[in-house]
C-alpha positions as CSV (number, residue, x, y, z in Angstrom):
1,M,29.8,1.5,14.6
2,D,29.4,-1.8,13.4
3,E,31.0,-1.6,9.8
4,T,29.8,-4.9,9.1
5,K,25.8,-3.9,8.7
6,H,24.7,-1.8,6.0
7,F,21.6,0.7,5.9
8,V,20.1,1.6,3.0
9,G,17.7,4.4,2.3
10,I,15.9,4.8,-0.7
11,D,14.2,8.0,-2.3
12,V,11.2,6.9,-4.4
13,S,9.7,8.8,-7.4
14,K,7.4,7.5,-10.1
15,A,10.0,7.2,-12.5
16,A,13.3,6.6,-10.4
17,L,14.5,4.8,-7.1
18,D,17.8,7.1,-5.6
19,V,19.6,4.7,-3.0
20,H,22.3,5.2,-0.5
21,V,24.3,2.9,1.4
22,L,25.7,3.8,4.8
23,P,28.4,3.6,6.4
24,V,30.1,2.8,2.5
25,G,28.3,5.9,1.4
26,K,27.8,4.6,-2.2
27,S,24.9,6.0,-3.7
28,Q,22.9,4.8,-7.2
29,R,19.7,5.5,-9.2
30,F,17.6,2.8,-10.7
31,P,14.3,3.0,-12.7
32,N,11.3,2.1,-10.9
33,D,10.2,-0.7,-12.8
34,G,10.4,-4.3,-13.0
35,D,14.1,-4.3,-14.4
36,G,15.2,-1.5,-12.2
37,H,13.8,-3.7,-8.9
38,A,16.1,-6.5,-10.4
39,A,19.1,-4.4,-11.1
40,L,18.6,-3.2,-7.3
41,E,18.3,-6.2,-5.9
42,G,21.7,-7.4,-7.7
43,W,23.3,-4.3,-6.6
44,L,22.6,-4.7,-3.0
45,S,23.3,-8.4,-2.9
46,S,26.9,-7.4,-2.3
47,H,26.1,-5.2,0.8
48,P,25.4,-6.8,4.2
49,V,22.1,-5.0,4.5
50,E,20.8,-4.6,7.7
51,R,17.6,-2.4,7.1
52,V,15.9,-0.6,4.1
53,V,13.9,2.4,4.7
54,L,11.7,4.0,2.0
55,E,9.2,6.8,2.4
56,A,5.6,6.2,1.9
57,T,4.9,8.0,-1.7
58,G,1.0,7.4,-2.7
59,G,2.0,4.1,-3.8
60,Y,4.7,4.8,-6.0
61,E,7.1,2.4,-3.6
62,R,4.8,-0.4,-3.2
63,K,6.3,-2.5,-6.2
64,A,9.8,-1.9,-4.9
65,V,8.8,-2.8,-1.5
66,Q,7.4,-5.9,-2.5
67,A,10.3,-6.7,-4.5
68,L,12.7,-6.2,-1.7
69,Q,10.8,-8.3,0.7
70,Q,10.7,-11.1,-1.4
71,Q,14.3,-11.2,-1.7
72,G,14.3,-11.3,2.3
73,Y,15.4,-7.6,3.2
74,H,14.2,-6.0,6.2
75,V,12.1,-3.2,4.8
76,C,10.4,-0.2,6.5
77,V,8.2,2.3,5.0
78,V,8.1,5.6,7.3
79,N,6.1,8.6,7.1
80,P,7.8,11.1,5.2
81,A,7.7,13.8,7.9
82,R,9.7,11.7,10.0
83,P,12.9,11.7,8.0
84,R,12.5,15.3,7.1
85,D,12.1,16.4,10.7
86,F,15.4,14.2,11.4
87,A,17.3,16.0,8.6
88,K,15.9,19.5,9.9
89,A,17.3,18.7,13.3
90,G,20.7,18.0,11.9
91,S,20.7,21.2,9.8
92,R,20.4,19.4,6.3
93,L,18.0,21.7,4.8
94,A,18.9,21.1,1.3
95,K,16.4,18.7,-0.5
96,T,17.1,16.8,-3.7
97,D,16.4,13.0,-4.2
98,R,20.1,11.9,-3.7
99,L,20.4,13.8,-0.3
100,D,17.0,12.6,0.8
101,A,18.2,8.9,-0.2
102,A,21.3,9.9,2.5
103,V,19.0,11.1,5.1
104,L,17.0,8.0,4.7
105,A,19.9,5.7,5.2
106,H,21.1,7.7,8.1
107,Y,17.3,7.6,9.4
108,A,17.7,3.6,9.2
109,Q,21.0,3.8,10.7
110,V,19.8,5.5,13.9
111,F,16.1,4.0,14.2
112,D,14.5,0.5,13.8
113,P,11.2,1.6,12.7
114,P,8.8,-1.4,12.3
115,S,8.8,-3.6,9.4
116,A,6.5,-3.2,6.2
117,P,3.7,-6.0,6.3
118,R,4.2,-8.2,3.6
119,P,1.1,-8.4,1.9
120,G,0.0,-11.6,-0.1
121,D,-1.4,-11.7,-3.4
122,V,-4.9,-11.2,-2.7
123,E,-4.4,-8.2,-0.3
124,A,-1.9,-6.7,-3.0
125,K,-4.8,-6.8,-5.4
126,L,-7.2,-5.6,-2.9
127,A,-4.8,-2.4,-2.5
128,R,-4.7,-1.7,-6.4
129,Y,-8.5,-1.9,-6.6
130,A,-8.7,0.4,-3.9
131,S,-6.5,3.0,-5.4
132,A,-8.2,2.7,-8.6
133,R,-11.4,3.4,-6.9
134,D,-10.1,6.5,-5.3
135,S,-9.0,7.6,-8.6
136,F,-12.3,7.1,-10.2
137,V,-13.9,8.6,-7.4
138,A,-11.6,11.9,-7.7
139,E,-12.4,12.1,-11.2
140,K,-16.1,11.8,-10.6
141,T,-15.8,14.7,-8.5
142,R,-13.9,16.6,-10.6
143,L,-16.6,16.2,-13.4
144,R,-19.8,16.5,-11.4
145,N,-18.2,19.9,-10.3
146,Q,-18.0,20.9,-13.7
147,L,-21.6,20.2,-15.1
148,G,-23.5,23.5,-15.7
149,L,-20.6,25.4,-16.1
150,N,-20.4,24.9,-20.0
151,D,-22.6,27.2,-22.2
152,D,-21.7,24.7,-25.1
153,A,-24.5,21.9,-25.0
154,D,-22.4,19.3,-27.1
155,L,-19.6,19.7,-24.5
156,E,-22.5,19.5,-21.7
157,R,-23.2,16.3,-23.3
158,M,-19.9,14.8,-23.4
159,H,-19.2,15.4,-19.9
160,R,-22.4,13.6,-18.6
161,D,-21.7,11.0,-20.7
162,I,-18.3,10.5,-19.2
163,L,-19.8,10.5,-15.8
164,E,-22.1,7.8,-16.7
165,T,-19.5,5.8,-17.8
166,I,-17.2,6.6,-14.7
167,E,-20.4,5.7,-12.6
168,A,-20.7,2.4,-14.1
169,K,-16.9,1.3,-13.7
170,L,-16.9,2.5,-10.1
171,A,-20.0,0.1,-9.8
172,E,-17.8,-2.9,-11.5
173,L,-15.1,-1.9,-9.2
174,D,-16.9,-2.1,-6.1
175,R,-18.1,-5.8,-7.3
176,M,-14.4,-6.6,-8.2
177,I,-13.4,-5.4,-4.6
178,Q,-16.1,-7.4,-2.8
179,S,-15.4,-10.4,-4.8
180,C,-11.5,-9.7,-4.1
181,I,-12.3,-9.6,-0.1
182,R,-14.4,-13.1,-0.3
183,E,-11.2,-14.8,-2.1
184,K,-9.8,-15.1,1.4
185,A,-11.6,-16.2,4.4
186,E,-9.4,-13.9,6.7
187,L,-9.7,-10.9,4.8
188,S,-13.6,-11.5,4.5
189,Q,-13.8,-12.1,8.6
190,R,-12.0,-8.8,9.2
191,Y,-13.9,-7.0,6.7
192,D,-17.4,-8.3,8.5
193,Q,-15.6,-7.6,11.7
194,L,-15.0,-3.9,10.7
195,R,-18.3,-3.3,9.0
196,A,-20.0,-4.4,12.2
197,V,-18.8,-1.1,14.1
198,P,-21.6,1.8,13.6
199,G,-20.1,4.4,11.7
200,I,-17.6,2.2,9.4
201,G,-19.4,1.8,6.2
202,P,-18.2,-0.4,3.1
203,V,-15.9,2.2,1.8
204,A,-14.5,2.8,5.0
205,A,-13.8,-1.0,5.8
206,V,-12.1,-1.5,2.6
207,S,-9.8,1.7,3.1
208,L,-8.8,0.2,6.3
209,L,-8.0,-3.5,4.8
210,A,-6.1,-1.8,1.7
211,F,-4.1,1.0,3.5
212,L,-3.6,0.1,6.8
213,P,-2.6,-3.3,6.8
214,E,-0.9,-2.7,10.7
215,L,-4.5,-2.3,12.0
216,G,-4.3,-4.7,14.8
217,Q,-0.6,-5.8,14.8
218,V,1.0,-2.5,16.4
219,S,0.0,-0.2,19.6
220,R,-2.6,2.4,19.6
221,R,-0.4,5.0,19.8
222,A,1.6,3.5,16.7
223,I,-1.2,3.2,14.6
224,A,-2.4,6.8,15.7
225,A,0.9,7.8,14.4
226,L,0.5,5.7,11.3
227,V,-2.9,7.4,10.4
228,G,-1.7,11.1,11.4
229,V,-4.3,11.2,14.3
230,A,-1.8,11.4,17.1
231,P,-1.8,15.1,18.6
232,F,1.9,16.7,18.8
233,A,2.5,19.0,21.8
234,R,3.8,22.6,21.1
235,D,4.6,23.7,24.4
236,S,7.7,26.2,25.5
237,G,8.3,27.1,29.0
238,M,5.0,28.6,30.3
239,M,3.7,28.5,27.0
240,R,1.4,25.6,26.3
241,G,0.5,25.7,22.5
242,Q,-2.5,23.8,20.5
243,R,-2.2,20.2,19.8
244,R,-2.1,19.7,16.2
245,I,-2.0,16.3,14.1
246,A,0.2,16.0,10.9
247,G,1.9,13.3,8.6
248,G,0.5,10.0,8.5
249,R,-1.7,8.3,5.7
250,A,-3.8,11.0,4.2
251,K,-6.1,8.4,2.4
252,V,-7.3,6.5,6.0
253,R,-7.1,10.0,7.7
254,R,-9.7,11.7,5.6
255,M,-11.7,8.1,5.6
256,L,-11.6,8.2,9.1
257,F,-12.9,11.5,9.7
258,M,-15.9,10.8,7.4
259,A,-16.3,7.9,9.4
260,S,-16.2,9.4,12.7
261,L,-18.7,12.2,11.6
262,S,-21.3,8.9,11.1
263,A,-20.0,7.4,14.6
264,A,-20.5,10.7,16.7
265,R,-24.4,10.2,15.5
266,H,-25.0,6.6,15.6
267,N,-22.2,4.9,17.5
268,P,-23.1,4.9,21.2
269,I,-19.4,5.0,22.5
270,I,-18.4,7.7,20.0
271,K,-21.5,9.6,20.5
272,T,-20.8,10.0,24.1
273,F,-17.3,10.8,23.6
274,Y,-18.2,13.3,21.5
275,E,-20.7,15.0,23.5
276,R,-18.4,15.1,26.6
277,L,-15.8,16.8,24.6
278,I,-18.4,19.6,23.0
279,K,-19.8,20.2,26.8
280,G,-16.1,20.6,27.8
281,G,-15.3,23.5,25.4
282,T,-13.8,21.5,22.4
283,G,-14.3,22.7,19.0
284,K,-16.4,20.6,16.9
285,K,-13.5,19.8,14.5
286,Q,-11.0,18.9,17.1
287,A,-13.8,17.0,18.7
288,I,-14.4,14.6,15.7
289,I,-10.3,14.4,15.3
290,A,-10.4,13.0,18.7
291,C,-13.2,10.9,18.0
292,S,-11.2,9.5,15.1
293,R,-8.5,8.5,17.2
294,K,-10.5,7.0,19.6
295,L,-12.6,5.2,16.9
296,L,-9.3,4.1,15.5
297,T,-8.0,2.7,18.8
298,I,-11.5,0.7,19.5
299,L,-10.8,-1.0,15.7
300,N,-7.2,-1.8,16.3
301,A,-8.0,-3.3,19.6
302,M,-10.8,-5.6,17.9
303,V,-8.6,-6.9,15.1
304,R,-5.6,-7.5,17.5
305,D,-8.0,-9.7,20.1
306,N,-10.0,-11.2,17.2
307,R,-13.3,-10.2,19.0
308,E,-16.3,-8.6,17.7
309,W,-18.0,-5.4,18.3
310,Q,-19.4,-4.8,21.8
311,P,-21.5,-1.3,22.5
312,M,-20.2,-1.2,25.8
313,S,-16.5,-1.7,25.1
314,T,-14.0,1.2,25.8
């Protein structure tokens, strides 16, 4: 083993970063804030770091990743299922923040996952706006589900007032998102390119721009694995188990599933593909998942080749 190369694993939580460095076996914890990121950078500067691996944790890792990238580190953000399966394969069943950091450092030693895209200021702002929109939509859904359940008229009125405020803020945030996209010609062009595809509405296009910056930069298999629409085999001997999807970026996968429901009705390529699957005996849910993967493959190729939507493309 090359002792001159150090590999770093970072387990991320909202409050802290647990860090482990191999092969030296050093561990440290830092606050997950600006001061903590500066302290982490100072601590790592004494190590000849080859690669840093973190798990995607719903956005808690974003600022730490950006801080490390700005210092020139090779940073990789991986699907949490990958290092967890890696740990199980090595019979590491215990799970703590410190142990998880050590597993990630070992994962960084063994594998060379793709580097996390380095977003510009506009892309980072778009990701913040899109995340905020998701939170507002979740709160709006929760409040709407509660309407009519209160026997107290005053409480019911308060719920409706809050719901109206959230709806107004959502409309304002949508305007901010569109303004952000138009700030950068490349983002604007890609948004229009995605929107031209039947089934991809404004929310889907924004989600792809904000939460899947790898689109068009990796292979169709890699992009399917990132989103979590790549089926995993479950075969043993003569048994052939049902293929299932797992892991990936839940936000993008949910959005893509909804977009595929629309595409199965209005997109000529996806509609034909869906109908062929149904006629062949595939269940409706499994067919939509397959359509999600095909739609993602088409979008990835379009962005990669910088070409417009063509109804006769495959």
